[in-house]
C-alpha positions as CSV (number, residue, x, y, z in Angstrom):
1,M,61.1,-151.1,74.6
2,R,59.3,-153.5,76.5
3,V,57.9,-152.2,80.9
4,H,57.1,-154.5,83.3
5,I,55.5,-152.5,86.1
6,R,54.7,-154.6,89.4
7,Q,51.6,-153.3,91.9
8,V,53.5,-153.1,95.5
9,D,49.9,-151.6,97.7
10,G,47.1,-150.4,96.3
11,H,47.9,-147.8,93.6
12,T,51.4,-148.0,94.9
13,L,53.8,-149.8,91.7
14,V,57.0,-149.4,90.7
15,A,58.2,-149.6,86.9
16,K,61.0,-150.8,84.7
17,S,61.5,-151.0,81.2
18,D,65.1,-152.5,79.4
19,S,67.1,-149.9,81.4
20,N,66.3,-152.6,84.6
21,H,66.3,-149.3,86.5
22,W,62.8,-149.6,89.0
23,I,60.7,-146.4,89.6
24,P,58.4,-145.5,92.0
25,L,55.1,-144.3,90.6
26,D,51.1,-143.9,93.0
27,T,48.2,-142.0,93.0
28,G,47.0,-138.9,95.8
29,A,45.2,-140.4,98.3
30,A,41.8,-138.6,96.2
31,S,42.4,-141.2,94.1
32,G,42.9,-143.5,96.4
33,G,46.8,-144.1,96.5
34,T,49.1,-142.1,99.8
35,G,50.7,-139.8,97.3
36,A,54.0,-141.7,98.0
37,A,55.2,-141.3,94.6
38,N,54.4,-139.4,91.4
39,D,51.6,-140.4,89.9
40,P,51.8,-141.7,85.9
41,F,50.5,-138.7,84.5
42,Q,52.6,-136.1,86.2
43,L,55.7,-138.5,85.7
44,F,54.0,-138.9,81.7
45,I,54.8,-134.6,82.1
46,I,58.2,-135.3,83.4
47,A,59.3,-137.4,80.5
48,C,58.7,-134.9,78.5
49,G,60.3,-132.2,79.9
50,G,63.6,-134.7,80.6
51,C,63.6,-135.9,76.5
52,S,63.2,-132.4,75.2
53,L,65.8,-130.7,77.8
54,V,68.1,-133.6,76.5
55,D,68.2,-132.3,73.3
56,V,68.5,-128.5,74.3
57,V,71.6,-130.1,75.2
58,D,72.5,-131.2,72.3
59,I,71.7,-128.6,70.0
60,L,73.8,-126.1,71.7
61,A,76.8,-128.2,72.2
62,K,76.8,-128.8,68.5
63,G,76.6,-125.6,68.3
64,R,79.6,-125.0,71.0
65,K,77.3,-122.5,73.0
66,T,78.2,-122.7,76.4
67,L,75.8,-123.3,78.9
68,T,76.4,-122.9,82.9
69,R,72.8,-123.9,83.6
70,L,69.8,-124.8,82.4
71,E,66.5,-126.0,84.1
72,L,62.6,-126.2,83.0
73,N,60.0,-125.9,84.9
74,M,56.6,-127.2,83.3
75,E,53.3,-126.4,83.8
76,A,50.0,-129.0,82.5
77,T,46.5,-127.8,81.4
78,R,45.1,-130.6,81.5
79,A,40.5,-130.6,80.5
80,E,38.2,-130.4,84.0
81,T,36.0,-133.4,83.7
82,V,37.2,-136.8,83.3
83,P,39.8,-138.2,81.8
84,K,41.0,-134.9,81.7
85,I,43.2,-135.3,78.4
86,L,46.3,-132.8,78.1
87,R,45.0,-129.5,76.8
88,K,48.0,-127.3,77.3
89,L,51.7,-128.1,77.7
90,S,53.7,-124.5,78.9
91,F,57.5,-124.8,79.3
92,H,59.6,-122.6,81.4
93,Y,63.1,-123.0,80.1
94,H,66.1,-120.9,82.3
95,V,69.8,-120.8,80.5
96,D,72.7,-118.6,81.7
97,G,75.9,-119.3,79.1
98,P,77.9,-116.7,78.6
99,D,77.7,-116.7,73.9
100,I,74.3,-118.1,74.0
101,S,71.1,-115.9,72.2
102,A,67.6,-115.9,72.7
103,D,66.7,-116.7,69.4
104,T,69.6,-119.8,69.7
105,V,68.2,-121.1,72.6
106,R,64.6,-120.5,70.8
107,R,65.8,-122.6,67.9
108,A,67.5,-125.5,69.9
109,I,63.6,-124.9,71.4
110,E,61.1,-125.2,68.6
111,L,63.5,-128.1,66.8
112,S,63.7,-129.9,69.7
113,L,59.1,-129.5,70.5
114,T,59.8,-130.4,66.4
115,K,61.5,-132.2,64.9
116,Y,63.3,-134.6,67.6
117,C,61.7,-134.6,71.1
118,S,60.0,-138.2,70.7
119,A,57.6,-138.1,73.8
120,S,56.4,-134.7,73.1
121,L,56.2,-135.4,69.3
122,S,53.1,-138.5,70.1
123,L,50.9,-136.3,71.7
124,D,48.4,-135.5,70.1
125,R,48.6,-132.3,68.2
126,S,45.5,-131.1,69.1
127,I,47.8,-129.9,72.6
128,V,49.3,-126.4,72.3
129,F,52.2,-126.0,72.9
130,E,53.7,-123.0,74.6
131,A,57.3,-121.7,75.7
132,R,58.9,-118.9,77.4
133,I,63.1,-118.8,77.9
134,T,64.6,-116.3,80.5
135,L,67.9,-116.1,78.8
136,N,70.6,-114.5,81.8
137,G,68.4,-113.6,83.8
138,E,66.1,-111.4,81.6
139,A,62.6,-113.1,80.4
140,H,62.2,-112.9,77.1
141,E,58.1,-113.2,75.9
142,P,56.3,-116.8,75.6
143,F,55.9,-118.5,72.1
144,T,53.8,-121.0,70.5
145,I,55.1,-123.7,69.6
146,A,53.7,-124.7,65.6
147,R,52.8,-128.3,65.3
148,D,52.7,-130.2,62.3
149,A,50.0,-132.1,62.2
150,A,52.0,-134.3,59.1
151,L,54.0,-135.8,61.6
152,F,51.4,-138.2,61.9
153,D,51.8,-140.0,58.5
154,R,55.4,-140.7,59.4
């Protein structure tokens, strides 16, 4: 994959990859930008969530499960000091469907975050992944995703 990034003004940038779709980037005022777009770190977290959500859709579809709603809220916890690296990602999946169990959703999430999602699998294994499911309006207990360091050996 190739990426092209162009400065528009100050910290305001536009970028495109092989898909040839431009996306804006900026930083907040505290970092010298205008806050006109997501900053690079925010896009990074969005990419991890989007990658996982696509996997969950595909895994549930292969199991012939009917989705009426699928949403993901994420929270990224960063170190307090520069370079403010990522310490924890919390994934909260909101799923509605008439024929879906919490165990099925959990398994789809675990497969995504341990086997299929290249964005999240590219992150250092010291980063804690926690997931929660709200299925048909019922909240379930959070669980930690076991992350295998051996994936780096591939």
